[in-house]
N, C-alpha and C positions, 0 to 999 in steps of 0.2 A: 639411506645418503642417498640421500644425493650425495654424487661427490661434487656436489657445488660448493661454493663460499658459503659459509655459515649464514650471516646476513643477505647478502647478496642473493638468495634463496626466497626474499621477499618479491624483487619484480615479476617473477612467473609462477610463484607458487610452487619452489622443487622441492625442500623438505624442511618441516617444522618438528622438532622433536618436541616439543612441550607435548606431557605424559597428557592424555586425557585420563578424567576422572572417572575411573568404570565402576560403578553401582554392583552392591552385593546381588548375586543372582545363581543360580545354578547349574554350572558348567555342562550343558549336556549338547551335541553338535545338532543342528537342527536338521528336521527332514527335506529332503530331495527338492519338494515343490516349494520352499521357504528361501532354500539357497536358490534356486534357479529366479526367484522373483527378485531376490536384492540384486545378483546378478544383472538382470533386464533392467530392472531401476537404474543403474548405476550406465548403464548403455544409454537408456532415455532419459533420465534426467540429468546425468551428469556430462553427457557428452564424450564419454569415454567410448576408444574403435573396437576393443576386444578384449577379453577377458579370459585368461583360464584359473580355474581355480580349484585346490587340491585340499580335500580333509582327511584326515587319519582319526577315525573314533577310537573310545577307550578301548574297544578288542583289538584294536590294528585293521580292522576294514579301511582300505583307502578310496576314497570316492574324488571322481572327477566332473567338472561343470564347466561350459563354455559360454560365451553370449558375445555378440558382436564377430567380427572378421580380423585375419590376420593382416588384409591390404595387399600381399605379397602374391600377386595373381592367383591360382585358384588353393595356395595352401590353405587347408584347413585348421581349423584351431582345436586341437587334441592336449593330450600331454605330453608328445613330443615336438609342438612347435616350441620354437628360441625364443626368450627375449632376455635382453639385460636387465639384469639384476640391480645395479647400481651398488648401493652400499650396505647390503646382503653380503658383501663381498667380504665386508671387515669381520663377520662371526667365520669364515672359512680361515683368514688370516689371523685370529685370536686362536680360534682352532687348530694351526700350524703350529703355532707357537709353546703351545701346552703338548702338542706333540714332541717336539723337539725337547721341551723341557723334561719330559718323560722319560727321555732317553740318556738325559745329563746332558747333551749336545750344550745348551744354555741353561743360563739359569732366569727364574723371573726377576728378581733383583740386580740382575746384571745389567751395569751402564750400557746403553745402545753405543755408546764412543768404542767400545771394546771392541764391535764388528765392524765396523768403517774404517775407512783407509786415514792413515795419520795425517795427511793432508787436511782431512776434513774434523774442524772442531765443534762439537755441540754442544750450544749454549749451557752452562751451570749457574747457578744461583744460592748464594750464601754455603759453599762449599757441598750442595747438595747435587748428584749427576741424574739425568735422566733416564729411567732404567726403561726395561723393556716391557714391565707390568706397568709403568708409568703411561705410556704407548699404547699399550691395550686399553688401560682404564680410562680412556681420555681423562687424563688428568696430568699431563707435562709440562703445561704452560707455555705449550707451544701453541702458536694461534690456528685460527682453522686453515688457512690457507697461506703460501708464501707470498711477501709483498711485491715479489718478483714474476708473480704468474700475468704474464699478459699475451695472451693467446695471440697467434696470428691468424687465425680461424675461428672466430667466435661461435660456430656450427659444431664444432668439434674443439673444443677451448685448451682437452688435456695433451694434445696428439702432438706438440712440441713442444711440450715445458721435459727438460732434458734432467740427466742426472747431474752433469755439471750446475745449472739451474740450483739445485737443488741443494746440492755443496754451496754453493756461493751463498745461499740465503743463509744455511746455518751457519757459516763461520761469519756473517756478518749480523747476525739477529743476537740482541739481549734480551733475554726472559724480564716480562712486565710483572711477572707475581711467582713466588715460591710455587716447585715444583710440588706436587701432590695437594695442593691446597683447594685447589676449584677443579670441576668438571667443567670443559668445554671441547664441545664437540668440533673434531679437527680431522679434515680429511689428510693435511700434511701430516700429523702425527700417526694414522694407521697405515699411509703410505709409506712413511720411512719404517716404520717398522715390518712391513712387508720387503722392503728394500734390504733393510739390515739381515733378515730370514734367511734371503736369498743370497747373500753375500756369505753368509756364514756355510751354508749348505754347496758354496760353491758353484751353485747353477742359476737358472731363471727362477722367477717367482712363482711363475704356471707351472715349472718344470718340477719344483720342489712341492709345492702345492698336489700336483697330481700323482706323485709319487707317495707322498705322507698320507692325501687326505681322499684326494678324489677315487683312485683307482680301487685302494683297500676297500671305500664303500660302492662300489661296482658304478660311480658316478662317470660315465663313458660319453654325457655330453653335455658337460660341462666345460666351455672353454674359451680362452680369449680371444685369441686369433682362431677366426673360422674358415675352414676348408670351404670350395664350390658347394659341395654336396649338402653341408650344414648352414651355409650362408642361404642355401635353396629355403630353410626351416625355419627361418627369423622373421618373425611377424614383424610388419616395417611399425617403426617408431612415429607417433603425431606428436603434435604442440595441441595445447586446448583446444585451438579454433580448429583443429581437424587437418591441419596440413601435415604432409610424410614433410619427416626432419632428419637430419645426418644421424647416423649411429658415432659414439664417441668411443675414440680409441684411447687409452690410460696408458703409457708403456712406465713410467716411471714411477707413479704413485698408484702403481696396478691393485696393491693390499686393500686400497681405500673404495675401489670400487670397478675393476672393471672384466667380472668374469658374465659368461651368457650363460643360461640353465635352462632347461623345463621341467614342468610340474614334476614329469616323473622323477628326474634327477633328484630335485627336491625333496621331494617323498623319503629318498632314500639316507638323503643328511637331516631332516627333520627326524625322522626314525631314528634313527642313531642319538640325537640330540634328546629325545624324549627317552630311551633307555640307556641308564647309565651302567645298566648290566650288559650291553650287547656286544658282539665283536665286529668289528676288531677296534672302535674307538669311542666305545659308550663313555666310560670311565673318563677317557682324556676329553671329550667336548662337554661333558657333566661338569668338569673343572673349571671353563669359561663361565657358567651359569650363577658361580657366587659372589655373594654383593663384594664389591671391591669401592664402588664410590658414593657418596651422597650428593644429591644435586639441590638446587634453590626449591624442587619440586618435591614437598612431603611423600607423596605417592610414587617417586620416582627413583630408582639407583641405577646404576650400572654394574656389569660384572666386566668380563674380558670382551668388550666388543657389545654384548646383548645389553638391553635396556629392561629392566625388571619394572614391574608395576605391580603396587601391593595395593589390594582392595580389603574390602570386608567379605567380599566373596573370594576372596583367594588370590591368586599369583599369576601373572600372565607376565614370559619372557617373549622379547620381541626385536625385532629391527626392519626397518624398512628402506628401500629403496627408488633413487631418482636420478636417471643421466637427459638428455634434451629429449626423448619421447617416450620414455619407460617411467611407470610407477611399480612400484612390488612391495608385498608386506610379507614377512612370515612371522607366527609367533606359536606359543603353546601353552598351554596349562602343563606344570608338570605332576601338581597331585592328581585332575582326571585324567594325564596324559591323553590330549587330543591337542592336536594340531592344525594349523589351517598355513595354505599356500596361496597368494594371489596375486600374479602376474598380469600385468595390462600394456596394450602398446600405447596407450598417452603418457602425457606429462598431465596424468589429473589424480590428485590423492585420491589412494585406494587405502588408505590406513584403518578408516572408518567399516570398510566390508570386514576387511580381516578382523578386528577389532569386536565387529558387531557377530560376527558366526562365532569366534569364540566367546562371547557372552552376550545375548541377544539384549539386557540392560545397557548396554551401549549403543544410544541413537546414532541411525545414518545421519550423516552431516546433511541439511538442506542446501539446494542446488544455489550458488550466487546469487544474489539479486540482478535483476536485468538493469545496463547501464543504458542511456540514452546519450548518444553525441548531440551537443547544440554547437548551433555556430558563433564563432567570437573572430573577434576581428585579430589577421594576425598578425598587427602591428603588436601585440602585447606579447608575442612569444620570445623573442629576442634578450628580454629580460630574465627569463629563466635559463637561459643557456649558461654554463657552468660549470664546475666541477664541484660535488658536494661528497663530505665524507660522512660515511655509515659507520662504521668502526674503524678499529687500525689495521683492518686486513682490507676492507671495502670501498670502493668509491663508486659513483653514481656520476656518469657523462651525460650532460644532458645538452642536444644541439637541436639546431633549426634549419629543416630542408624542404623545402619546395610547399613553404607553408605549413607544415606540420611540426610535433614536436616529438623526439625521440630521443631514447632512453637507452641506455648502457651501464651495466654494471658487471664490475669485475666478474670476468669467466663468465659472462651472460651475451649471448647477441644482443643486437641492438633492435629494440622495439620501438614502433610507433607507440604513441600515448593521445588516447583521444579525449578532448575536453567535454567538460561534465557541466561546466561553469568556466569562470576568467582563472581563476588561479586553481581549480581541482580537476585530472585528467584519469583515465582510468583506462586498464589494458586489453585488450580481447583477448591474449595469452592465458588470462586467468583474472580470479576476482582478488585484485590489488589496486590500490585507487594511491596516486601521491597529490600532495597537496603542497600549494608553494606558499611560504608565510614572508608577507614584507614589514618592516622595521617602520617608526612613524614617517620617517623620508620616503617612503614608497620603494626601497632599496629591501631588493629580493635578498634574504638572509640564509633561510635553509626551507630544505623540505620535509615532510611527514609522508612515509610510505605506512598505510594503512591495509592492512589484511585480516583475514578472520583469526579471531584469535589477541591480535593486539597492534602495536604501531611502534614505531623507530622515525627517531629524526635524523637527520642528516645535515650537518653543517657546510655552507658554500665555504667553499676555501681560493676559490679565484672564479 
């Protein structure tokens, strides 16, 4: 996860959950020299600032690799360096759900309405209520993000989104499709799940997660709030262009992406997921890997929080994450019993790194093509200014200032767009291009967002 809006991610390449097509191959984790070469390539070719990668081999051996820098004074990159792990947090939230269900404290088929204050009305449809499992298996019918998500500070967009705002959205929202009928990645849904479980436990999301999941696994370096000592171990996050960016604080929707962790702590979580016989949580975490929801991709299904790729060579269970300055990945082959963790302090995808290390037949993605800025007449820019609707949750606002075009999507910072032609603009923050479309009268009617893997159309609404 990113914990960014699902389609707003197009603007700065936050998180794409379209599953790679993985070719058949024997999954044996590569030797040290090969792993190091992959990491060095990510630094040199992709521009990632720093990486820490952990591998668990079939015999249980754990290997750690680093490349680049933490960029936090003289902090070394190692297994104890902390990173924001973004949407990998979702797999902890669903693990918490499974743990509480194993105690009989909640049921998977229990309506989330039953865990919330009476004044909050969860939307229903055709007599069906949203259950905890609907939230966990990302098929609740709730959108990716609430439409009242309007950050005061786009550099730390989730910090000021309040519980009351969440309740206000739920009370006023009407579902547009049947519950359980369709997969839709939702930060809102998983954040609501974490919030509801915390209410049931009578404590904060982190406190119940710490009590039920983190401490039992010995994970003492995984936190939301960092002490001064822990913050000194946090690698600084970076934009794709290499600039240091703000950390993200996610209080209300914490279950969607608020955790910070290290490779050494993530080893403990990954090992417990790899071995369903392990104590104390192996069986419980294993239940989150069961297939629950189909997607439009025939090779991709969803468990509780986890995404599952089926290939001729086997199965990979995985999740990625992204916040303003970090990209992360964790995944494993449940048959080969091998796993990979990739933590980076740049908002440049590392999904291909993680999947390639699990299966060398998955190619490493090439670097984005070089974009060249051209000179255009600034007088053409005002015609592009306006608001464009990308989907029901995300609008793109285009403004002109200081003779330049600026673009801001819901929940995203405002970024400058550079012309490569009179109608096409690129971003130095990532491999994304927007192109403006005019009608027969020369009026701008829409923009097209193009990124690796596809494009989306946003209609101009004002």
